[in-house]
C-alpha positions in Angstrom: 123.5 60.0 26.8 126.4 58.0 28.3 126.2 54.2 28.2 124.7 52.8 31.4 126.5 50.6 33.7 124.7 48.3 36.3 125.4 50.4 39.2 125.1 53.7 37.7 121.4 54.6 38.1 121.1 58.0 39.3 120.3 60.4 36.4 122.6 63.7 36.3 122.4 66.9 34.4 125.6 68.3 33.2 127.7 70.0 30.7 130.1 68.1 28.4 132.5 68.6 25.7 131.6 65.9 22.9 134.6 66.5 20.9 138.0 68.6 20.9 136.3 71.9 19.9 136.3 72.8 23.5 132.8 73.7 23.4 130.7 72.4 26.3 126.8 71.6 25.8 124.0 70.2 28.0 124.5 66.5 28.7 122.5 64.0 30.7 124.4 60.9 32.3 124.3 58.4 35.1 126.3 58.5 38.5 126.8 55.4 40.5 124.8 54.2 43.3 126.0 55.4 46.9 128.1 52.7 48.6 128.1 52.6 52.3 130.8 55.2 52.7 129.3 57.6 50.1 127.4 60.9 50.3 125.5 62.5 47.6 126.3 66.1 47.0 124.3 68.7 45.4 126.6 70.8 43.4 125.9 74.5 43.5 129.2 76.0 42.3 132.1 74.6 40.5 135.9 76.0 39.6 137.4 75.5 36.4 141.2 75.6 35.8 143.2 75.3 32.6 143.5 71.3 33.1 139.9 71.4 32.4 140.4 73.1 29.2 143.3 70.7 28.4 140.9 67.9 28.7 138.0 69.3 26.8 140.3 70.1 23.9 142.2 66.9 24.0 145.6 68.6 24.1 147.2 65.5 25.7 145.5 63.1 23.4 144.2 61.1 26.1 140.5 62.3 26.5 137.8 60.0 26.3 134.6 61.9 25.0 132.2 62.8 26.3 133.9 64.6 28.9 132.5 66.5 31.9 135.0 69.1 33.2 134.9 70.7 36.7 137.6 71.4 39.1 135.8 71.1 42.2 135.1 67.6 41.7 138.5 66.6 40.5 140.2 68.0 43.4 138.0 66.5 46.1 136.8 63.1 44.8 139.1 61.9 41.9 141.6 61.0 44.5 139.3 58.2 45.6 138.6 57.0 42.1 142.3 57.1 40.9 143.0 54.8 44.0 140.6 52.2 43.0 140.5 52.4 39.4 142.7 49.4 38.8 139.9 47.3 40.8 136.7 48.8 39.1 135.1 46.1 37.4 133.1 47.8 34.6 135.7 50.3 33.5 133.0 53.2 33.6 134.1 56.8 33.2 134.0 59.2 36.2 132.4 62.5 34.9 133.4 66.0 36.7 131.6 68.7 38.6 130.0 70.5 35.8 126.7 68.8 36.8 123.9 69.2 39.3 125.1 66.3 41.7 128.0 63.8 42.5 128.5 61.1 44.7 131.8 61.0 46.7 133.5 58.8 49.3 132.9 60.8 52.6 136.6 60.6 53.4 137.3 63.1 50.7 134.6 65.6 51.4 135.3 68.6 53.4 133.0 70.9 55.3 133.0 74.6 54.1 132.6 76.8 57.2 129.1 78.7 57.2 130.9 82.2 57.1 132.8 81.2 53.8 130.6 82.0 50.7 130.4 79.0 48.6 131.3 80.9 45.5 134.5 81.9 47.2 135.2 78.4 48.4 135.2 76.5 44.9 138.5 78.0 43.8 140.1 77.0 46.9 139.3 73.4 46.2 141.7 73.5 43.1 144.3 76.3 43.2 144.0 76.4 47.0 144.8 72.8 47.7 147.5 72.7 45.0 149.6 75.5 46.7 148.5 74.5 50.4 149.8 71.0 49.9 153.3 71.8 49.4 153.6 74.3 51.9 152.1 71.7 54.6 154.5 69.0 53.3 157.5 71.4 53.8 156.4 72.5 57.2 155.9 76.1 56.3 152.5 76.4 58.0 154.0 76.9 61.5 157.1 78.5 60.4 156.7 82.3 60.4 159.5 84.1 58.7 160.6 81.2 56.4 161.0 82.2 52.9 158.5 81.2 50.2 159.2 81.6 46.5 156.1 81.8 44.2 156.8 81.3 40.5 154.2 83.1 38.4 151.6 85.2 39.5 148.4 83.5 37.8 145.5 81.6 39.3 147.8 79.5 41.7 150.3 82.0 42.3 147.8 84.6 43.6 146.6 82.1 46.0 150.0 81.0 47.0 151.1 84.6 48.0 147.7 85.1 50.1 148.3 81.9 51.9 152.1 82.6 52.4 151.4 85.9 53.9 148.6 84.4 56.1 151.0 81.9 57.5 153.7 84.7 58.1 156.0 83.7 55.4 158.5 86.0 53.7 157.1 85.8 50.0 159.0 86.6 46.9 157.3 86.5 43.6 159.1 85.4 40.5 157.7 86.5 37.2 158.5 87.0 33.6 156.2 90.2 33.6 157.7 93.3 35.4 154.1 94.7 35.2 152.7 92.4 37.8 155.1 93.9 40.5 152.9 96.4 41.7 150.0 93.9 42.1 152.3 91.4 43.7 153.6 93.9 46.4 150.6 96.4 46.9 147.4 94.3 46.2 148.7 90.8 47.5 151.4 92.1 50.2 154.5 90.0 48.7 157.6 91.0 50.4 159.8 90.8 47.2 159.5 90.7 43.3 162.0 89.2 40.9 161.7 89.4 37.0 163.1 86.2 35.8 164.4 87.4 32.5 166.5 89.8 34.3 170.0 88.3 34.7 171.2 90.7 37.3 167.9 89.9 39.5 168.3 86.3 39.2 171.8 86.1 40.4 
């Protein structure tokens, strides 16, 4: 079990990587007490992205084990923790969303509409936010017909194409895999497809 710090009194059940094997195992740890701006959230679903795998396997050489992965938490709460990390007196580690509950600053919690299934909402809190933010920052949400280039048709790319089409953008997918053209155009509705290894198409 993780070392307990003075204000970490809430016992939580989760899943953690204990070493760089990448395997996760049941793990019990403590979360902090609720502050005046905090809410306690029961976690029903949690996404995972490749960043979680990098951390679990210590691919970047910065992982402090044990590590509790979980994209949902990282994308909605860690922003708050990162902003206050320099002032956090006990140096404790913030664990991810692969657990049964979490304490979060209410400013970084969003309401999921009742008509959106929770299991469908979880990926939107990682890939969704990652691609939505640059669209918003570049004033693309109210610019029908504006051109959007999506590099790669992986987890982020799929969501980017869907968002782009939903906002009325002209979406072109750029990929190294010619086999993804049909999926991009027919399934996701992309307007164009460019194979990045084809020099003529890239001109």
